[in-house]
PDB file of the backbone (N, CA, C, O) and the ligand in Angstrom, with CONECT records:
HET     ZN  A 101       1
ATOM      1  N   UNK A   1       0.839  -1.209   0.000  1.00  0.00           N
ATOM      2  CA  UNK A   1       0.000   0.000   0.000  1.00  0.00           C
ATOM      3  C   UNK A   1       0.864   1.246   0.000  1.00  0.00           C
ATOM      4  O   UNK A   1       0.529   2.230  -0.660  1.00  0.00           O
ATOM      5  N   UNK A   2       1.959   1.223   0.721  1.00  0.00           N
ATOM      6  CA  UNK A   2       2.867   2.371   0.759  1.00  0.00           C
ATOM      7  C   UNK A   2       3.537   2.581  -0.596  1.00  0.00           C
ATOM      8  O   UNK A   2       3.827   3.704  -1.006  1.00  0.00           O
ATOM      9  N   UNK A   3       3.773   1.444  -1.283  1.00  0.00           N
ATOM     10  CA  UNK A   3       4.420   1.504  -2.593  1.00  0.00           C
ATOM     11  C   UNK A   3       3.556   2.296  -3.568  1.00  0.00           C
ATOM     12  O   UNK A   3       4.055   3.131  -4.323  1.00  0.00           O
ATOM     13  N   UNK A   4       2.257   2.022  -3.540  1.00  0.00           N
ATOM     14  CA  UNK A   4       1.310   2.708  -4.430  1.00  0.00           C
ATOM     15  C   UNK A   4       1.320   4.209  -4.131  1.00  0.00           C
ATOM     16  O   UNK A   4       1.320   5.040  -5.039  1.00  0.00           O
ATOM     17  N   UNK A   5       1.329   4.527  -2.855  1.00  0.00           N
ATOM     18  CA  UNK A   5       1.344   5.935  -2.453  1.00  0.00           C
ATOM     19  C   UNK A   5       2.598   6.623  -2.983  1.00  0.00           C
ATOM     20  O   UNK A   5       2.547   7.763  -3.444  1.00  0.00           O
ATOM     21  N   UNK A   6       3.722   5.916  -2.912  1.00  0.00           N
ATOM     22  CA  UNK A   6       5.003   6.458  -3.391  1.00  0.00           C
ATOM     23  C   UNK A   6       4.951   6.709  -4.896  1.00  0.00           C
ATOM     24  O   UNK A   6       5.409   7.742  -5.384  1.00  0.00           O
ATOM     25  N   UNK A   7       4.380   5.737  -5.626  1.00  0.00           N
ATOM     26  CA  UNK A   7       4.257   5.867  -7.090  1.00  0.00           C
ATOM     27  C   UNK A   7       3.389   7.088  -7.434  1.00  0.00           C
ATOM     28  O   UNK A   7       3.719   7.879  -8.318  1.00  0.00           O
ATOM     29  N   UNK A   8       2.283   7.213  -6.716  1.00  0.00           N
ATOM     30  CA  UNK A   8       1.379   8.355  -6.954  1.00  0.00           C
ATOM     31  C   UNK A   8       2.111   9.663  -6.704  1.00  0.00           C
ATOM     32  O   UNK A   8       1.970  10.610  -7.478  1.00  0.00           O
ATOM     33  N   UNK A   9       2.888   9.725  -5.634  1.00  0.00           N
ATOM     34  CA  UNK A   9       3.635  10.934  -5.304  1.00  0.00           C
ATOM     35  C   UNK A   9       4.639  11.278  -6.401  1.00  0.00           C
ATOM     36  O   UNK A   9       4.804  12.441  -6.769  1.00  0.00           O
ATOM     37  N   UNK A  10       5.311  10.238  -6.917  1.00  0.00           N
ATOM     38  CA  UNK A  10       6.314  10.446  -7.975  1.00  0.00           C
ATOM     39  C   UNK A  10       5.628  10.976  -9.241  1.00  0.00           C
ATOM     40  O   UNK A  10       6.112  11.908  -9.883  1.00  0.00           O
ATOM     41  N   UNK A  11       4.487  10.359  -9.585  1.00  0.00           N
ATOM     42  CA  UNK A  11       3.749  10.784 -10.786  1.00  0.00           C
ATOM     43  C   UNK A  11       3.314  12.237 -10.642  1.00  0.00           C
ATOM     44  O   UNK A  11       3.443  13.031 -11.574  1.00  0.00           O
ATOM     45  N   UNK A  12       2.799  12.574  -9.462  1.00  0.00           N
ATOM     46  CA  UNK A  12       2.354  13.954  -9.215  1.00  0.00           C
ATOM     47  C   UNK A  12       3.536  14.909  -9.291  1.00  0.00           C
ATOM     48  O   UNK A  12       3.420  15.999  -9.851  1.00  0.00           O
ATOM     49  N   UNK A  13       4.688  14.502  -8.725  1.00  0.00           N
ATOM     50  CA  UNK A  13       5.889  15.338  -8.742  1.00  0.00           C
ATOM     51  C   UNK A  13       6.338  15.585 -10.177  1.00  0.00           C
ATOM     52  O   UNK A  13       6.661  16.715 -10.542  1.00  0.00           O
ATOM     53  N   UNK A  14       6.358  14.527 -10.996  1.00  0.00           N
ATOM     54  CA  UNK A  14       6.735  14.671 -12.405  1.00  0.00           C
ATOM     55  C   UNK A  14       5.786  15.615 -13.133  1.00  0.00           C
ATOM     56  O   UNK A  14       6.197  16.448 -13.940  1.00  0.00           O
ATOM     57  N   UNK A  15       4.512  15.457 -12.822  1.00  0.00           N
ATOM     58  CA  UNK A  15       3.485  16.283 -13.469  1.00  0.00           C
ATOM     59  C   UNK A  15       3.705  17.756 -13.128  1.00  0.00           C
ATOM     60  O   UNK A  15       3.621  18.633 -13.989  1.00  0.00           O
ATOM     61  N   UNK A  16       3.988  18.003 -11.844  1.00  0.00           N
ATOM     62  CA  UNK A  16       4.211  19.390 -11.400  1.00  0.00           C
ATOM     63  C   UNK A  16       5.459  19.956 -12.070  1.00  0.00           C
ATOM     64  O   UNK A  16       5.464  21.101 -12.523  1.00  0.00           O
ATOM     65  N   UNK A  17       6.538  19.131 -12.129  1.00  0.00           N
ATOM     66  CA  UNK A  17       7.793  19.591 -12.746  1.00  0.00           C
ATOM     67  C   UNK A  17       7.582  19.866 -14.237  1.00  0.00           C
ATOM     68  O   UNK A  17       8.069  20.865 -14.767  1.00  0.00           O
ATOM     69  N   UNK A  18       6.856  18.974 -14.901  1.00  0.00           N
ATOM     70  CA  UNK A  18       6.597  19.162 -16.333  1.00  0.00           C
ATOM     71  C   UNK A  18       5.816  20.445 -16.577  1.00  0.00           C
ATOM     72  O   UNK A  18       6.095  21.196 -17.512  1.00  0.00           O
ATOM     73  N   UNK A  19       4.838  20.678 -15.723  1.00  0.00           N
ATOM     74  CA  UNK A  19       4.041  21.906 -15.859  1.00  0.00           C
ATOM     75  C   UNK A  19       4.919  23.129 -15.642  1.00  0.00           C
ATOM     76  O   UNK A  19       4.813  24.117 -16.369  1.00  0.00           O
ATOM     77  N   UNK A  20       5.790  23.057 -14.633  1.00  0.00           N
ATOM     78  CA  UNK A  20       6.678  24.179 -14.318  1.00  0.00           C
ATOM     79  C   UNK A  20       7.617  24.456 -15.489  1.00  0.00           C
ATOM     80  O   UNK A  20       7.831  25.608 -15.868  1.00  0.00           O
ATOM     81  N   UNK A  21       8.182  23.373 -16.065  1.00  0.00           N
ATOM     82  CA  UNK A  21       9.089  23.530 -17.206  1.00  0.00           C
ATOM     83  C   UNK A  21       8.344  24.102 -18.408  1.00  0.00           C
ATOM     84  O   UNK A  21       8.872  24.936 -19.144  1.00  0.00           O
ATOM     85  N   UNK A  22       7.127  23.646 -18.591  1.00  0.00           N
ATOM     86  CA  UNK A  22       6.336  24.109 -19.730  1.00  0.00           C
ATOM     87  C   UNK A  22       6.064  25.606 -19.624  1.00  0.00           C
ATOM     88  O   UNK A  22       6.182  26.342 -20.603  1.00  0.00           O
ATOM     89  N   UNK A  23       5.699  26.040 -18.426  1.00  0.00           N
ATOM     90  CA  UNK A  23       5.411  27.464 -18.233  1.00  0.00           C
ATOM     91  C   UNK A  23       6.697  28.277 -18.282  1.00  0.00           C
ATOM     92  O   UNK A  23       6.685  29.456 -18.635  1.00  0.00           O
ATOM     93  N   UNK A  24       7.843  27.616 -17.913  1.00  0.00           N
ATOM     94  CA  UNK A  24       9.121  28.321 -17.964  1.00  0.00           C
ATOM     95  C   UNK A  24       9.534  28.563 -19.411  1.00  0.00           C
ATOM     96  O   UNK A  24      10.087  29.611 -19.747  1.00  0.00           O
ATOM     97  N   UNK A  25       9.256  27.570 -20.268  1.00  0.00           N
ATOM     98  CA  UNK A  25       9.620  27.713 -21.676  1.00  0.00           C
ATOM     99  C   UNK A  25       8.758  28.751 -22.389  1.00  0.00           C
ATOM    100  O   UNK A  25       9.172  29.359 -23.376  1.00  0.00           O
ATOM    101  N   UNK A  26       7.566  28.933 -21.871  1.00  0.00           N
ATOM    102  CA  UNK A  26       6.683  29.937 -22.477  1.00  0.00           C
ATOM    103  C   UNK A  26       6.411  31.043 -21.461  1.00  0.00           C
ATOM    104  O   UNK A  26       5.368  31.046 -20.806  1.00  0.00           O
ATOM    105  N   UNK A  27       7.340  31.970 -21.332  1.00  0.00           N
ATOM    106  CA  UNK A  27       7.121  33.037 -20.347  1.00  0.00           C
ATOM    107  C   UNK A  27       5.938  33.905 -20.748  1.00  0.00           C
ATOM    108  O   UNK A  27       5.687  34.170 -21.923  1.00  0.00           O
ATOM    109  N   UNK A  28       5.243  34.324 -19.741  1.00  0.00           N
ATOM    110  CA  UNK A  28       4.080  35.173 -19.999  1.00  0.00           C
ATOM    111  C   UNK A  28       4.535  36.578 -20.363  1.00  0.00           C
ATOM    112  O   UNK A  28       5.050  37.321 -19.528  1.00  0.00           O
ATOM    113  N   UNK A  29       4.338  36.915 -21.598  1.00  0.00           N
ATOM    114  CA  UNK A  29       4.686  38.265 -22.034  1.00  0.00           C
ATOM    115  C   UNK A  29       3.515  39.186 -21.688  1.00  0.00           C
ATOM    116  O   UNK A  29       2.400  39.007 -22.178  1.00  0.00           O
ATOM    117  N   UNK A  30       3.785  40.151 -20.853  1.00  0.00           N
ATOM    118  CA  UNK A  30       2.679  41.047 -20.486  1.00  0.00           C
ATOM    119  C   UNK A  30       2.164  41.794 -21.710  1.00  0.00           C
ATOM    120  O   UNK A  30       2.912  42.443 -22.442  1.00  0.00           O
ATOM    121  N   UNK A  31       0.869  41.675 -21.894  1.00  0.00           N
ATOM    122  CA  UNK A  31       0.279  42.341 -23.056  1.00  0.00           C
ATOM    123  C   UNK A  31       0.242  43.850 -22.835  1.00  0.00           C
ATOM    124  O   UNK A  31      -0.011  44.345 -21.737  1.00  0.00           O
ATOM    125  N   UNK A  32       0.499  44.536 -23.907  1.00  0.00           N
ATOM    126  CA  UNK A  32       0.434  45.988 -23.801  1.00  0.00           C
ATOM    127  C   UNK A  32      -1.014  46.403 -23.553  1.00  0.00           C
ATOM    128  O   UNK A  32      -1.935  45.907 -24.201  1.00  0.00           O
ATOM    129  N   UNK A  33      -1.196  47.308 -22.617  1.00  0.00           N
ATOM    130  CA  UNK A  33      -2.563  47.778 -22.391  1.00  0.00           C
ATOM    131  C   UNK A  33      -3.072  48.483 -23.643  1.00  0.00           C
ATOM    132  O   UNK A  33      -2.323  49.195 -24.312  1.00  0.00           O
ATOM    133  N   UNK A  34      -4.340  48.281 -23.953  1.00  0.00           N
ATOM    134  CA  UNK A  34      -4.876  48.924 -25.151  1.00  0.00           C
ATOM    135  C   UNK A  34      -4.756  50.434 -25.048  1.00  0.00           C
ATOM    136  O   UNK A  34      -5.075  51.040 -24.025  1.00  0.00           O
ATOM    137  N   UNK A  35      -4.296  51.011 -26.117  1.00  0.00           N
ATOM    138  CA  UNK A  35      -4.120  52.464 -26.120  1.00  0.00           C
ATOM    139  C   UNK A  35      -5.496  53.120 -26.106  1.00  0.00           C
ATOM    140  O   UNK A  35      -6.307  52.930 -27.013  1.00  0.00           O
ATOM    141  N   UNK A  36      -5.733  53.886 -25.069  1.00  0.00           N
ATOM    142  CA  UNK A  36      -7.029  54.541 -24.933  1.00  0.00           C
ATOM    143  C   UNK A  36      -7.239  55.554 -26.042  1.00  0.00           C
ATOM    144  O   UNK A  36      -8.364  55.777 -26.488  1.00  0.00           O
ATOM    145  N   UNK A  37      -6.187  56.145 -26.469  1.00  0.00           N
ATOM    146  CA  UNK A  37      -6.290  57.144 -27.513  1.00  0.00           C
ATOM    147  C   UNK A  37      -4.983  57.889 -27.612  1.00  0.00           C
ATOM    148  O   UNK A  37      -4.343  58.209 -26.610  1.00  0.00           O
ATOM    149  N   UNK A  38      -4.610  58.153 -28.822  1.00  0.00           N
ATOM    150  CA  UNK A  38      -3.377  58.890 -29.008  1.00  0.00           C
ATOM    151  C   UNK A  38      -3.569  60.321 -28.519  1.00  0.00           C
ATOM    152  O   UNK A  38      -4.674  60.864 -28.534  1.00  0.00           O
ATOM    153  N   UNK A  39      -2.475  60.904 -28.094  1.00  0.00           N
ATOM    154  CA  UNK A  39      -2.550  62.277 -27.606  1.00  0.00           C
ATOM    155  C   UNK A  39      -2.566  63.232 -28.789  1.00  0.00           C
ATOM    156  O   UNK A  39      -1.777  63.121 -29.727  1.00  0.00           O
ATOM    157  N   UNK A  40      -3.480  64.158 -28.706  1.00  0.00           N
ATOM    158  CA  UNK A  40      -3.547  65.196 -29.730  1.00  0.00           C
ATOM    159  C   UNK A  40      -3.457  66.541 -29.018  1.00  0.00           C
ATOM    160  O   UNK A  40      -3.694  66.638 -27.814  1.00  0.00           O
ATOM    161  N   UNK A  41      -3.115  67.561 -29.770  1.00  0.00           N
ATOM    162  CA  UNK A  41      -3.032  68.884 -29.165  1.00  0.00           C
ATOM    163  C   UNK A  41      -4.151  69.757 -29.711  1.00  0.00           C
ATOM    164  O   UNK A  41      -4.515  69.687 -30.885  1.00  0.00           O
ATOM    165  N   UNK A  42      -4.676  70.574 -28.823  1.00  0.00           N
ATOM    166  CA  UNK A  42      -5.752  71.480 -29.188  1.00  0.00           C
ATOM    167  C   UNK A  42      -5.236  72.489 -30.209  1.00  0.00           C
ATOM    168  O   UNK A  42      -4.172  73.085 -30.041  1.00  0.00           O
ATOM    169  N   UNK A  43      -6.023  72.666 -31.277  1.00  0.00           N
ATOM    170  CA  UNK A  43      -5.620  73.597 -32.331  1.00  0.00           C
ATOM    171  C   UNK A  43      -5.677  75.043 -31.840  1.00  0.00           C
ATOM    172  O   UNK A  43      -5.099  75.944 -32.448  1.00  0.00           O
ATOM    173  N   UNK A  44      -6.383  75.246 -30.730  1.00  0.00           N
ATOM    174  CA  UNK A  44      -6.545  76.611 -30.207  1.00  0.00           C
ATOM    175  C   UNK A  44      -5.446  76.947 -29.190  1.00  0.00           C
ATOM    176  O   UNK A  44      -4.710  77.921 -29.350  1.00  0.00           O
ATOM    177  N   UNK A  45      -5.353  76.128 -28.154  1.00  0.00           N
ATOM    178  CA  UNK A  45      -4.436  76.448 -27.059  1.00  0.00           C
ATOM    179  C   UNK A  45      -3.233  75.515 -27.008  1.00  0.00           C
ATOM    180  O   UNK A  45      -2.280  75.766 -26.270  1.00  0.00           O
ATOM    181  N   UNK A  46      -3.273  74.445 -27.786  1.00  0.00           N
ATOM    182  CA  UNK A  46      -2.123  73.550 -27.829  1.00  0.00           C
ATOM    183  C   UNK A  46      -2.078  72.545 -26.702  1.00  0.00           C
ATOM    184  O   UNK A  46      -1.111  71.793 -26.584  1.00  0.00           O
ATOM    185  N   UNK A  47      -3.109  72.518 -25.869  1.00  0.00           N
ATOM    186  CA  UNK A  47      -3.141  71.571 -24.761  1.00  0.00           C
ATOM    187  C   UNK A  47      -3.256  70.146 -25.295  1.00  0.00           C
ATOM    188  O   UNK A  47      -3.993  69.874 -26.243  1.00  0.00           O
ATOM    189  N   UNK A  48      -2.500  69.241 -24.655  1.00  0.00           N
ATOM    190  CA  UNK A  48      -2.542  67.846 -25.081  1.00  0.00           C
ATOM    191  C   UNK A  48      -3.657  67.114 -24.345  1.00  0.00           C
ATOM    192  O   UNK A  48      -3.855  67.289 -23.142  1.00  0.00           O
ATOM    193  N   UNK A  49      -4.374  66.293 -25.095  1.00  0.00           N
ATOM    194  CA  UNK A  49      -5.460  65.520 -24.504  1.00  0.00           C
ATOM    195  C   UNK A  49      -5.678  64.278 -25.355  1.00  0.00           C
ATOM    196  O   UNK A  49      -5.307  64.256 -26.528  1.00  0.00           O
ATOM    197  N   UNK A  50      -6.284  63.234 -24.768  1.00  0.00           N
ATOM    198  CA  UNK A  50      -6.551  62.035 -25.559  1.00  0.00           C
ATOM    199  C   UNK A  50      -7.472  62.336 -26.732  1.00  0.00           C
ATOM    200  O   UNK A  50      -8.387  63.156 -26.652  1.00  0.00           O
ATOM    201  N   UNK A  51      -7.196  61.653 -27.799  1.00  0.00           N
ATOM    202  CA  UNK A  51      -7.981  61.853 -29.029  1.00  0.00           C
ATOM    203  C   UNK A  51      -9.473  61.641 -28.774  1.00  0.00           C
ATOM    204  O   UNK A  51     -10.317  62.324 -29.354  1.00  0.00           O
ATOM    205  N   UNK A  52      -9.789  60.672 -27.886  1.00  0.00           N
ATOM    206  CA  UNK A  52     -11.192  60.346 -27.629  1.00  0.00           C
ATOM    207  C   UNK A  52     -11.921  61.494 -26.944  1.00  0.00           C
ATOM    208  O   UNK A  52     -13.144  61.599 -27.028  1.00  0.00           O
ATOM    209  N   UNK A  53     -11.156  62.362 -26.260  1.00  0.00           N
ATOM    210  CA  UNK A  53     -11.795  63.471 -25.538  1.00  0.00           C
ATOM    211  C   UNK A  53     -11.790  64.759 -26.352  1.00  0.00           C
ATOM    212  O   UNK A  53     -12.374  65.764 -25.947  1.00  0.00           O
ATOM    213  N   UNK A  54     -11.127  64.718 -27.500  1.00  0.00           N
ATOM    214  CA  UNK A  54     -11.011  65.935 -28.295  1.00  0.00           C
ATOM    215  C   UNK A  54     -12.254  66.132 -29.152  1.00  0.00           C
ATOM    216  O   UNK A  54     -12.908  65.174 -29.562  1.00  0.00           O
ATOM    217  N   UNK A  55     -12.561  67.391 -29.410  1.00  0.00           N
ATOM    218  CA  UNK A  55     -13.650  67.727 -30.335  1.00  0.00           C
ATOM    219  C   UNK A  55     -13.028  68.011 -31.702  1.00  0.00           C
ATOM    220  O   UNK A  55     -12.064  68.767 -31.820  1.00  0.00           O
ATOM    221  N   UNK A  56     -13.590  67.403 -32.703  1.00  0.00           N
ATOM    222  CA  UNK A  56     -13.063  67.630 -34.041  1.00  0.00           C
ATOM    223  C   UNK A  56     -14.028  68.511 -34.809  1.00  0.00           C
ATOM    224  O   UNK A  56     -15.189  68.158 -35.014  1.00  0.00           O
ATOM    225  N   UNK A  57     -13.532  69.657 -35.227  1.00  0.00           N
ATOM    226  CA  UNK A  57     -14.342  70.597 -36.006  1.00  0.00           C
ATOM    227  C   UNK A  57     -13.531  71.016 -37.223  1.00  0.00           C
ATOM    228  O   UNK A  57     -12.440  71.575 -37.105  1.00  0.00           O
ATOM    229  N   UNK A  58     -14.080  70.738 -38.377  1.00  0.00           N
ATOM    230  CA  UNK A  58     -13.427  71.142 -39.619  1.00  0.00           C
ATOM    231  C   UNK A  58     -12.035  70.553 -39.765  1.00  0.00           C
ATOM    232  O   UNK A  58     -11.135  71.199 -40.302  1.00  0.00           O
ATOM    233  N   UNK A  59     -11.858  69.328 -39.288  1.00  0.00           N
ATOM    234  CA  UNK A  59     -10.570  68.658 -39.428  1.00  0.00           C
ATOM    235  C   UNK A  59      -9.571  69.054 -38.359  1.00  0.00           C
ATOM    236  O   UNK A  59      -8.488  68.474 -38.287  1.00  0.00           O
ATOM    237  N   UNK A  60      -9.914  70.045 -37.512  1.00  0.00           N
ATOM    238  CA  UNK A  60      -9.012  70.455 -36.438  1.00  0.00           C
ATOM    239  C   UNK A  60      -9.524  69.894 -35.112  1.00  0.00           C
ATOM    240  O   UNK A  60     -10.726  69.704 -34.929  1.00  0.00           O
ATOM    241  N   UNK A  61      -8.614  69.639 -34.208  1.00  0.00           N
ATOM    242  CA  UNK A  61      -8.978  69.054 -32.919  1.00  0.00           C
ATOM    243  C   UNK A  61      -8.860  70.105 -31.825  1.00  0.00           C
ATOM    244  O   UNK A  61      -7.909  70.887 -31.787  1.00  0.00           O
ATOM    245  N   UNK A  62      -9.849  70.103 -30.938  1.00  0.00           N
ATOM    246  CA  UNK A  62      -9.895  71.088 -29.859  1.00  0.00           C
ATOM    247  C   UNK A  62     -10.095  70.394 -28.518  1.00  0.00           C
ATOM    248  O   UNK A  62     -10.603  69.275 -28.451  1.00  0.00           O
ATOM    249  N   UNK A  63      -9.685  71.080 -27.447  1.00  0.00           N
ATOM    250  CA  UNK A  63      -9.759  70.499 -26.115  1.00  0.00           C
ATOM    251  C   UNK A  63     -11.158  70.622 -25.532  1.00  0.00           C
ATOM    252  O   UNK A  63     -11.541  69.831 -24.670  1.00  0.00           O
ATOM    253  N   UNK A  64     -11.920  71.596 -25.988  1.00  0.00           N
ATOM    254  CA  UNK A  64     -13.234  71.829 -25.396  1.00  0.00           C
ATOM    255  C   UNK A  64     -14.180  72.406 -26.442  1.00  0.00           C
ATOM    256  O   UNK A  64     -13.762  72.847 -27.512  1.00  0.00           O
ATOM    257  N   UNK A  65     -15.463  72.390 -26.101  1.00  0.00           N
ATOM    258  CA  UNK A  65     -16.472  72.972 -26.996  1.00  0.00           C
ATOM    259  C   UNK A  65     -16.190  74.452 -27.224  1.00  0.00           C
ATOM    260  O   UNK A  65     -16.407  74.987 -28.311  1.00  0.00           O
ATOM    261  N   UNK A  66     -15.700  75.096 -26.170  1.00  0.00           N
ATOM    262  CA  UNK A  66     -15.434  76.530 -26.256  1.00  0.00           C
ATOM    263  C   UNK A  66     -14.366  76.809 -27.309  1.00  0.00           C
ATOM    264  O   UNK A  66     -14.531  77.678 -28.165  1.00  0.00           O
ATOM    265  N   UNK A  67     -13.277  76.064 -27.231  1.00  0.00           N
ATOM    266  CA  UNK A  67     -12.202  76.266 -28.194  1.00  0.00           C
ATOM    267  C   UNK A  67     -12.606  75.810 -29.591  1.00  0.00           C
ATOM    268  O   UNK A  67     -12.133  76.353 -30.589  1.00  0.00           O
ATOM    269  N   UNK A  68     -13.487  74.805 -29.656  1.00  0.00           N
ATOM    270  CA  UNK A  68     -13.962  74.345 -30.954  1.00  0.00           C
ATOM    271  C   UNK A  68     -14.770  75.444 -31.636  1.00  0.00           C
ATOM    272  O   UNK A  68     -14.668  75.645 -32.846  1.00  0.00           O
ATOM    273  N   UNK A  69     -15.586  76.163 -30.830  1.00  0.00           N
ATOM    274  CA  UNK A  69     -16.410  77.233 -31.403  1.00  0.00           C
ATOM    275  C   UNK A  69     -15.546  78.443 -31.751  1.00  0.00           C
ATOM    276  O   UNK A  69     -15.869  79.202 -32.664  1.00  0.00           O
ATOM    277  N   UNK A  70     -14.443  78.618 -31.015  1.00  0.00           N
ATOM    278  CA  UNK A  70     -13.551  79.739 -31.308  1.00  0.00           C
ATOM    279  C   UNK A  70     -12.731  79.477 -32.567  1.00  0.00           C
ATOM    280  O   UNK A  70     -12.319  80.410 -33.256  1.00  0.00           O
ATOM    281  N   UNK A  71     -12.500  78.202 -32.859  1.00  0.00           N
ATOM    282  CA  UNK A  71     -11.721  77.878 -34.041  1.00  0.00           C
ATOM    283  C   UNK A  71     -10.231  77.910 -33.763  1.00  0.00           C
ATOM    284  O   UNK A  71      -9.781  78.249 -32.669  1.00  0.00           O
ATOM    285  N   UNK A  72      -9.482  77.546 -34.794  1.00  0.00           N
ATOM    286  CA  UNK A  72      -8.037  77.420 -34.615  1.00  0.00           C
ATOM    287  C   UNK A  72      -7.324  78.749 -34.863  1.00  0.00           C
ATOM    288  O   UNK A  72      -6.153  78.895 -34.512  1.00  0.00           O
ATOM    289  N   UNK A  73      -8.011  79.707 -35.458  1.00  0.00           N
ATOM    290  CA  UNK A  73      -7.376  80.976 -35.752  1.00  0.00           C
ATOM    291  C   UNK A  73      -7.039  81.747 -34.493  1.00  0.00           C
ATOM    292  O   UNK A  73      -7.733  81.634 -33.483  1.00  0.00           O
ATOM    293  N   UNK A  74      -5.986  82.524 -34.551  1.00  0.00           N
ATOM    294  CA  UNK A  74      -5.599  83.318 -33.383  1.00  0.00           C
ATOM    295  C   UNK A  74      -6.404  84.611 -33.365  1.00  0.00           C
ATOM    296  O   UNK A  74      -6.522  85.319 -34.365  1.00  0.00           O
ATOM    297  N   UNK A  75      -6.946  84.885 -32.195  1.00  0.00           N
ATOM    298  CA  UNK A  75      -7.679  86.135 -32.038  1.00  0.00           C
ATOM    299  C   UNK A  75      -9.142  85.977 -32.191  1.00  0.00           C
ATOM    300  O   UNK A  75      -9.883  86.954 -32.083  1.00  0.00           O
TER     301      UNK A  75
HETATM  302 ZN    ZN A 101      -7.888  74.353 -26.217  1.00  0.00          ZN2+
END
């Protein structure tokens, strides 16, 4: 009966070692976090903000509705 227990322990040990070696050969490469949005600069004030938060008016990007209504021109 002890012999069987020993065999089971050896099999389990081999299984654990094989799993460890397998995971060692394939290291987990941390995936790059998805880019929320590229940084763009406001055409009015030049402030940088994520593209997803920018307002696009006439092909130009703005940081806020206010700057979008003012436009990219100076003054
Ligand atoms: Zn702005």
